[in-house]
N, C-alpha and C positions, 0 to 999 in steps of 0.2 A: 276481171280479174283470168289473167291466159292461162286459161289451164291444159288447153285441146290445142295443137300444131295443127295448119292446114294437114299436111306430107302423113298426117296415118292416117289408116285405114280405118272403112266405116262398123267393122269386127271391132276393133280396139273403143271406138267412141260407148258402149256399155261400160265394157273393163270397166276405162275411164270413172266413168259416173255412179260406179260401182264404189271405187272408192274413197274425180276434180278433185362461300366460307366469308369470315368477314373482313370486307377490304383494307389493304394495307395504308396508313394517309397520306399522301406527301406533301409538302408543303407549294404553297403553289411557287413553280418558276425556280424548281428543282433540273438541274443535268438531264437527258434523255438519256439516253443508251450509246449516242450516237456524240457525247459531252461538252454538247450545247444545251443553253439556258430555252423554255417551253415558259413561255409569258401566258397568256390568257387575255385576247387584245381586248380592246374599252370598246361599249355599244351599249346606243341609239336606245335597243329596246331593254336590257337590262335595269338601266337603270331610268326607264321609266316608271320600272317598279316603285322606287324609292318611293318617304317618304311627300315630293310634290307630287304622287298622283294615289290622293283615296282608292285604298282596300276596297270602295264595298262597292266600284263600279270594273266598272270591264268594256275592253277595245278591245273591238274584233278589225282584218285586215282583209283584202282579198289577193289571192293568191291563184288568179292564171296566164301565166306564164313560166316554160319548165323549166327555164335557165335556170329564172328566179328563186326559184322558187330550188333549184338545189345552192343556189350564193350566200341565200339567205338558211339552207342548212347548214351549212361548213360553216359558215362567218357565227352563225349560235355554239356549231360543235367546236370552236374558236375560243369564243367569253367568256363558256360557263366555268367559274370556279366552284361548286359543289356535284354537280350530278348530273345525266344525263337516262331519262328514261326512251328507246325509241321501243314501238313492237309495228309488224310489218308480217303478211301473207309472203313474200319476197321480195328475195335475197340473194342476187344476182353475183355470177365470178365473173361482169364484167367491168368496162373501165371505173362506170363512176360506183356498180359497189367497194370495189377495190379502193375507192378515192375517199369514199367516206368509213371504210373501216380502216385504212389507214387518219386521218381525222380526230376519230373515235381512241381509235389507241397513243396516238396521241399525247390528247384532253386526258388517258388516264395516267402515261406516267410521268404531268403533272400534278395529278393531284386529284382527278377528280374519278366520282365512281361513275363506272358509265355500267347501267343495264341495257343487254338487248336481248326483246322478244322475240324469237321470229319461227314462222309457223314450218315444219316438218317436212308437205309435203309436197312445193314446186321451191324453193330453198334451193338453189345448192349445195353437193354433200359430196367434197373431195375429202377421204381419210385425213391426208398430209396438211393440207390448210385447216382442216379442225384441227385438230390436233395442234397445229400454232397459235388459232387462235385461242386455246382454251386457256390452254399455259401460256402466252406472250408479253400477261401482268396479272398483277392479283389483282389490282381495278378496272379490270371490265370483267363481269362477266356474261355470259351465253348462255339463254336458254330455248332449245326445242318443243316447239308449244303440239301437241301429241304425236309425236315419233311415231312411224312404223315401224312395229320393231317385231318380229318374229320372235319362238322357243330357240334360233336359229344363229341367230343377230343385236342379240342385248348390248353390247360394244362396238355398231357400228355403225356411223352416221346412218350409210351407204348401205339401205341392206341385201340378204340377196333377193332372188328373182323367187326361190322355194318359197324366202321367209314375209316379202309381197302381196306370193298367192294364201301362205299362213290366215296370214295377219283379217287380208278379204271376209275368206273364206269364215273364219270365226267371232271374225268383228266388224261384221258388212255395217253398223247401223255405228261404233268409233271410226271407222277412217273414213263416211262421209262423213265425220263432221270438223270440220277446221276453223282455225282462229285467220279470220277476212282485216282485222282492226289496222286501221293504221294511226297513233298514239307520237309524238312527237313531244318532247320535257328536257328541257333546262333549267337547273335549279330551281323547279316546282312553281317560275313565275312567267316562264312565259312557254308556251302549247304549240304545238299548228296538229289539226286531225284533218284529214279527206280523202281522196284515192290517188293517190303515190303511193308509190312501193319503189326497192332501191335497184334497180337496173338502168341502164342506158339509156330506156323509149320512154320513160317519165317525168326525162325531164332534157326532151330534145337535142339530145346527145347519137342518135342511131341512124345511124345510113336505113332506107326501112323502115319498114312501122316509128307510125313517135305517137303518146297519147296524150288529144289535147283532154284537160283536170283541170281538176281544183283543190286551191286548200282555201282552206282557212286560217289565218294566223292570231291567234290570242292572249290577248295580259289580263290579270286582274284575278278578285275571287274564286272562276270557274276551273283556275288552272286549278283548283287543289279535286276535281271532282275527277275529272283524269287522269290527275296524279292516281289518286282514289280505285280508282274502276285497271290500272296498271298493275303494280298493286295487290284488286280482286284475283288475274293472272301468273302475274307473275309466280305467287305461292300453291299456282291452283295446282290439282295434282297429279295429272299431264305435263306440265311444264315440267320438262327436264335440264338437266345440269346442261353441259354439251360434251364436260364433261366425261360423265358417266357414259354417251356415247360412242364413243372414239380407243378403241386399245393405244394409249399413250406409248407403249411398250413394237405395236407391233408394226406401227409405220414411220418414214424414212417424212421427218418434219419441217415442215417446206417455211425455211426461214425467210426473212420481209424484214430490212434496216432501212431500206434511204427508196424512197420518192422512188424511185430506179426500179426496185425490184418488183415497187406496186404497177409496171406497167403500166404507163397511161397513156398510152402512144400517145405522145404533144400535144394530146388535148386538157382543158382545162388553165394554160395559163395564162391570159387576161382575169378567169374567173379567181383563181389562187392571192391573184392583186388582191384583189376589188373586197372580196372578203375579210382584210386587214382594214379597207378606206374605213374610219369610221361614217363619213358625210356622207361616200355614197350607199350607204348600208341604211344611214337617216332618210338620202333625199326616198332611195325607190321605196321603204317600210314601214321606216318607224311614225313619217311623215302621214301616211298613209291612214295611220290608226285614227277607228272613228269609233268615237264613247255610244255605246249600246243602251239600248233602254231594259232591257232582262235577256239573259241571256243560261241556258242548262249542256249540260250534257247527257246526254243518254248513248246508253250503252246496252249488250249483252251479258249476258250471265257464264263465266268460261264451262264448256261444255253441252251448253244453249241442249235444253231438251233429252237432259243425259238421262234421264228414266221410261222414254219411253220408247224406245225398240223401233222398229219401224213406222212405228207411231211419230216417229220425229218428223218424218217428210212429211209430216201433215201440220205437226203440231209452230204454231208462231212462237215466236219467240218476244222479249222485255222491246224491243225496238220494233218488232214491225209495230204489234200493241202501240206506240205512242204515237208510231208516221197515219199508221190507220185512227187512232183520234184526231189527231190535227186535224187529218183531211178530209177527216166527218162534217167539220166545222166551215169549212168551205164556207162562203157565201157567196163569193162574184171570179175566182181567177184562178187557178193550177196551174204552175212553170215548172216540168216536171222537163231538167237531165239525165236522163238512163242510159249503160251502152246495152242495158237486152234489156227486153222488152217481152217479156214473155210472161200472162198473167197466171196465176190460180185460179181456183174455184171463188175461195174468199173473197178475192181479191177481184175479179169480176161481178163480184155479190157489191165489194162493198162502191165500184161505181155506181155501180147500177140506181144506186141507196142514191150516193149524189143527186145522179143528171134527173131521180124519182124529183127528190123538192125541189129543187132546183136546175129547171129543164133547159131555163140559158147561160149556165155555169159554162163558160173558156177553156177547157183542159185543154191545152198541150203540149206535149211533149215531141222534145230531140233525142235521138237516138240513131243510129249506129246503120247508115246503109249493108250492104254485101261485101260494097265493096272494099269498107274504112273497117267493118267487125273481125277483131282477133278470136272472133267465134262463131264460126257461121253454124254449130249443131243450136247454135239459142238460136241464131236468127228463124233459123227454120221453123221452128213451134213461130215464131213470133208472125213470120209471114204468114201459120197456119191462123194464126189468132189474130190479124188485120182484117173480115169482115163484121169480126164482134166487138172487134175494137172501133170502126168509125160507121154500123149502123146502129148498130145494141150500144157504144157505151159518149157516140159521138164527140170521140176523142179526133183534133188535130194534130198527126206526129207528120215532122218534117226526116228524114232521114239522113247522115250526116255526106258530107262525099270523103272519100281521101284526099282531093288538092282542092281546098273550100277554096274562094276564090280572097276571102282574106287571109289566103296563108298566112304570109308577110307578115300579116301583126298580131296572131298565133303563136307565130315561129317570126320573134325576129330577124333572127339566126341565123334562116332560115339556107338568106343563098349562100351564109362561109356555109356550111354541114354539107349539105349539095355536091360543092365543091373538095371538102377534106377527103383526104383519099382514106380507104376505106382499112380500115383492122383489120390482125393476123383473121377472129373472127368472124367480119363481116366477107372478109373476102372463101373463109371456104364456107360463107354462104351464100352469096351472088357470082364467085366467081374474077372470070377478066371482065365482069360488066360492066358498062362507060353509061353513066347520063348522058342524057342525050341533051343539049344545047339546047332545050326547047320552054320559050320562058312562057307562053300559054299555059295555064291551071286546071282548063276545064276541058281535063281528058284522062286516062286510067295515069297512074304512075309507071315511068316506068322500074324495071328493075336494077333497085339500091338504093333510089330516087327514095327525100324523105319525103311520107305523106305520115300522114294524119285518123289516128282511130279515136273515136269518144271512148273521152275514159269519168266524164265528171258523174260525178251523182248528189246529184241538188235540188231540193222543194221549195219556192214560193210562191205561198196562199194569200191570197188576198189581201198583196201588195203591203204585206205590213212581216206572213210568220219565215224564217231561213235555214232552212236543212242543205247542210256543207258534210256529209263524211262520205262512210266509203259502203252503201245502202245500195245495192241494183234488185231495180224492180225485178225481181226475176226469183222461179223457188225458190235456189238456194240461201241467199238473201234471208228470204221473210221465216226458212223454216230449218235449215242445214248452218250458215257459217256463221260465226257468232260475230255481229258488227256492232260498228259505235257513229259518231256527229252529235254536232255542235248544232244546236234549233238554239235562232235571235231569233228576237222581235224586236224589229226595230224598223219604220218605215224608208230612209234613208241607204240604208243597210238592204234590205229589202231592196230599191230600186235600183241599189247598182249591180246585183249578183243578179237579176232580173232582166236587166239590159243586155249579160255578158251571155243568159239564154237566149233571149232574143235574137242574139247577133250569130249564133248557134242555126236558127231561125233560116238567116233569112235567105234569100233566091240563091245569093252568088254561094251558100255552105253546106248548103240540101235542093234535096228532091224533098217537092210535097206528094205522101201519100193518096191518092184520090182511087172515087169510083172511077175500074172503068167502064166505056161507054162497046155496049155492041151493037153490030149495025142487025136491024132489019126483028127492033121492038125480041132479042136473043139477053135482053139484058137480068129481064127477069124470071128465064128460064131456069139461065145456068145463075142465082143468086141461090135460088131453088136450093139442087142440084150442088152446088157450091158445101149448103146447111146442110142436105141429104150426108155428106161423102163426111164431114166434121163429127158430123155422132157415130161412124161407124165404131166398131171397137177396134182398135191396133193401130188400123188404114186411114188413109185421108185419099181415094183410089184419082178426084176430081182434077183435071189438071189445066181449067181454064180458075183462076183466080178475081177473088168477088172487086181487085183493089191493084193499083201499082203505081212507080213514079210519074211522078211529070214536072217539067223545067218551064219558066217564065220562058213569053215569046223574050223579043227582041223590042223596046220602046211601048211594054203593058206593064201595067202598075200591082205589084203584085191584089191577088186574093185567098177568102178562103174556097176550101173545095168544095161545098155546100153553096156555093154563089153562083145565080143561074147563070152568071156569063164567066168560071171559071175556062170553063174547056175554049174557050177563045180568045183566054187570057192564056193559057199553059200546051204545050204540047207532050204524046207520052213518051218515057225517053226507055217504057222496059219494067220489070221483074227488077231484072240487076243489072243495072249499068255503070257502066264506067270499069268492069272488071277489065283488069291484065290480066297478058295474056298469061304468066306465069302463078296466075294463084284460080285458073280455071277448075280450077277438079270444086273447090266453092262451089260453084250453081250446081254443078252433080248432085255434092251430099247435096247440099244443099235440096234441094229438088226432091229425094230416095227416104232423108231423114223427115222431111213430112209427109213422105203416104208413105212409112215403113215401120218408123219407129218414135212416132210420135205418145207414147206411152214412158218414155221415158224423161218425159216433162219433168218430174218432183224432182229426179239428179239430177237435172243442168243449171 
């Protein structure tokens, strides 16, 4: 979750952390406000839930490519006959956010009941847009989860600074609890869950940072569990209708009626045509549905640890306990994708117990490098914990490169996106930057060039159990944010996902994190001093680190970081390789946060 931006001052880190009617039924095919008939498109996915497929069997497919994940969502919205339910923490007013809203409105106008549940903290808060969406059609219902409102802004989608401060001081515990769920359900028969929110960056549509993310498409009985979870959050006392957060009489309502009004800026042309193409959707998605032995949905309760006051920052939720149970039963190997790798004390204890029971357990983690991450604050604390992870827990850690060698398979439209003109928002961000004509990918990204940040939240255990969801390996997911995900027990699907994670760990895509070699026998004293520094209260001043980033040498074979010949095959590339010049503040922020602000770990 991207709650923090590089431009924030360090003093703002702590503040952000203390904060990070019955619908009218219209017959399908009725005319919309522009006078033409809108009909649901035929879908091979929805037909799969017919009588020819037994309702006792679940089918899943992996969604690894951002642009394809967006195409599927647009298709399913257009194919819906009865209902659409979407739950997300981020819905931005960019081209992708407006496209999804445009399609949702069209679905509502043809008689589909559309329910959108959006966390209030991170998403856009434009009063004139909120007023439009709150009144555009009775079939479209929007609720905001846990809105941050104070005594002077009960009816404001965008509360004042005074109200935000008042709410923080009076409700520190409640403000920090956010809904991180990502759920999408169509006609109660097809569901998607995983890591993607509603923003250009999640679907390979952004100049600058794009997320390497992962979703799972599912049909079958388990979709009912997704719907039950959504209903619980929809009816939760802190899920507030959008209408009650905007004073419609006090704003000039923005009116959007045509695609031009939604300002797509020339994007999505081919995708919008493909979304109606039955055979294209069948080839990309329904043909890849994999019947699985067993699948079940796991989720946190709305409000998560609601009655624990400050104890909420140390109180694990339902999904934490279930994932801990699954991991504790591992016997041979654990593969993990996580954007943020920040371990709490209970997590460290859990992995120590696993290591004690199974000394040869293969635990491999793909996470972000500082160059790729969207949160250097979280990376700073992960950086601080490297010695524990490598020495005590014996993790094999791989940090994702911002320009991975397999970029064009991760993002098939990379070259087209790189050549696309900046949108107005991107012009404001990047100015007159021009991406250099550089086909090499093993370098820092240029300003405005598409690059990747790992955002997938995935777990594969013993080549059989797979989890894909919204859960990060960090304190917020463990204790604060509500999370969801799908657990699948099936060897065939586990092999598919494990191969995808292993690709993220490949030498062309990630650096290996390994113990640093110091000359003249200084490694042992450095380890001791580093240990002492880490256990000091509040600060960690020792500058030399236990581990760094390593690159595979040309014409050498990959080895494990603990192999005797590792340093003959790899060379040291620093603690923070490939930081672009326009992001150099990440390094300073990371070092200062590591040194002085380790105590904020429960909030990050």
